[in-house]
C-alpha positions as semicolon CSV with decimal commas, in nm:
position;residue;x (nm);y (nm);z (nm)
1;M;14,722;6,655;7,953
2;D;14,465;6,447;7,758
3;T;14,106;6,565;7,713
4;D;13,936;6,368;7,943
5;T;14,117;6,533;8,253
6;L;14,101;6,860;8,089
7;A;13,738;6,830;8,051
8;M;13,695;6,704;8,415
9;L;13,906;6,966;8,520
10;I;13,708;7,236;8,353
11;G;13,374;7,103;8,504
12;L;13,536;7,104;8,866
13;V;13,660;7,440;8,822
14;A;13,291;7,588;8,672
15;V;13,135;7,400;8,983
16;L;13,363;7,532;9,258
17;G;13,365;7,869;9,077
18;T;13,009;7,915;9,109
19;F;13,001;7,817;9,474
20;V;13,293;8,066;9,539
21;V;13,094;8,353;9,387
22;V;12,777;8,267;9,591
23;I;12,973;8,263;9,898
24;V;13,169;8,592;9,809
25;I;12,822;8,759;9,741
26;V;12,679;8,630;10,070
27;L;12,984;8,743;10,274
28;A;12,985;9,108;10,087
29;A;12,606;9,154;10,169
30;L;12,671;9,036;10,536
31;R;12,960;9,312;10,548
32;S;12,765;9,549;10,428
33;R;12,491;9,495;10,676
34;R;12,748;9,486;10,959
35;I;12,888;9,826;10,837
36;R;12,547;9,980;10,809
37;N;12,436;9,861;11,175
38;E;12,771;9,997;11,302
39;M;12,709;10,368;11,152
40;L;12,355;10,357;11,311
41;H;12,496;10,273;11,623
42;R;12,746;10,541;11,623
43;E;12,500;10,795;11,521
44;R;12,245;10,680;11,788
45;M;12,514;10,705;12,076
46;L;12,638;11,070;11,941
47;A;12,267;11,165;11,953
48;L;12,240;11,026;12,299
49;E;12,582;11,193;12,423
50;K;12,468;11,552;12,253
51;G;12,146;11,509;12,424
52;V;11,914;11,529;12,112
53;P;11,633;11,290;12,016
54;V;11,752;10,949;11,872
55;P;11,704;10,910;11,513
56;M;11,445;10,658;11,369
57;D;11,589;10,310;11,301
58;Y;11,608;10,247;10,947
59;A;11,524;9,884;10,979
60;D;11,189;9,959;11,149
61;S;11,062;10,166;10,861
62;P;10,796;9,992;10,641
63;R;10,943;9,771;10,354
64;H;10,802;9,831;10,014
65;R;10,672;9,511;9,903
66;R;10,676;9,426;9,523
67;P;10,425;9,149;9,475
68;Y;10,431;8,923;9,194
69;V;10,795;8,997;9,116
70;V;10,944;8,669;9,236
71;G;10,647;8,465;9,099
72;L;10,709;8,627;8,761
73;I;11,083;8,547;8,799
74;W;11,009;8,182;8,876
75;A;10,774;8,153;8,592
76;G;11,002;8,303;8,353
77;I;11,274;8,058;8,423
78;G;11,058;7,777;8,397
79;L;10,926;7,911;8,072
80;G;11,285;7,969;7,950
81;I;11,382;7,610;8,024
82;I;11,074;7,478;7,856
83;I;11,145;7,677;7,543
84;W;11,496;7,610;7,531
85;G;11,423;7,205;7,562
86;S;11,153;7,252;7,286
87;I;11,427;7,417;7,058
88;E;11,691;7,153;7,160
89;G;11,441;6,873;7,120
90;E;11,503;6,755;7,480
91;S;11,183;6,628;7,649
92;D;11,389;6,556;7,976
93;I;11,469;6,957;8,011
94;N;11,124;7,024;7,925
95;A;11,013;6,805;8,223
96;W;11,263;7,030;8,441
97;G;11,130;7,333;8,335
98;F;10,780;7,257;8,482
99;I;10,899;7,257;8,824
100;P;11,017;7,641;8,829
101;L;10,724;7,705;8,627
102;F;10,469;7,577;8,860
103;V;10,642;7,711;9,159
104;G;10,596;8,079;9,008
105;V;10,246;8,011;8,937
106;A;10,201;7,904;9,299
107;L;10,377;8,231;9,399
108;L;10,151;8,442;9,178
109;I;9,852;8,280;9,294
110;G;9,968;8,340;9,658
111;D;10,027;8,727;9,608
112;Y;9,721;8,739;9,429
113;V;9,522;8,604;9,732
114;A;9,730;8,789;10,002
115;S;9,645;9,129;9,776
116;R;9,303;9,062;9,785
117;R;9,269;8,992;10,171
118;E;9,478;9,305;10,226
119;R;9,243;9,494;10,022
120;K;8,937;9,336;10,206
121;N;9,082;9,411;10,542
122;D;9,167;9,780;10,443
123;S;8,814;9,817;10,333
124;D;8,644;9,648;10,639
125;S;8,862;9,881;10,844
126;A;8,740;10,183;10,679
127;A;8,394;10,069;10,716
128;F;8,430;10,028;11,088
129;P;8,643;10,292;11,236
130;A;8,813;10,204;11,578
131;D;8,627;10,493;11,780
132;H;8,286;10,312;11,706
133;Q;8,376;9,944;11,814
């Protein structure tokens, strides 16, 4: 095999391998969710058969929100690309790094505004209890 064919084959395997890995991860997550739902269903059915109270659905429990994490990850990826492009001297890579950087900054601003709004709503509801309305 000549080097051009080998280089093209390596690139093709790398791209296809990436897609295969992503598909396998998604399928594993879906399978895990399906198995969990089946177990919860069996647990509920057994509780109904025995006449005991049906256990709470775990999906209805409140999720713990981690604000700023996604924004920090995007901003970190953007900064990493910009720094890498600066080290390599590639101005094109620097330009592409600003996209995830600004997405991260927008997510951080959105989380900040949402958390301030939640705090304001919490303080308003504490100031005016429901029984006095």
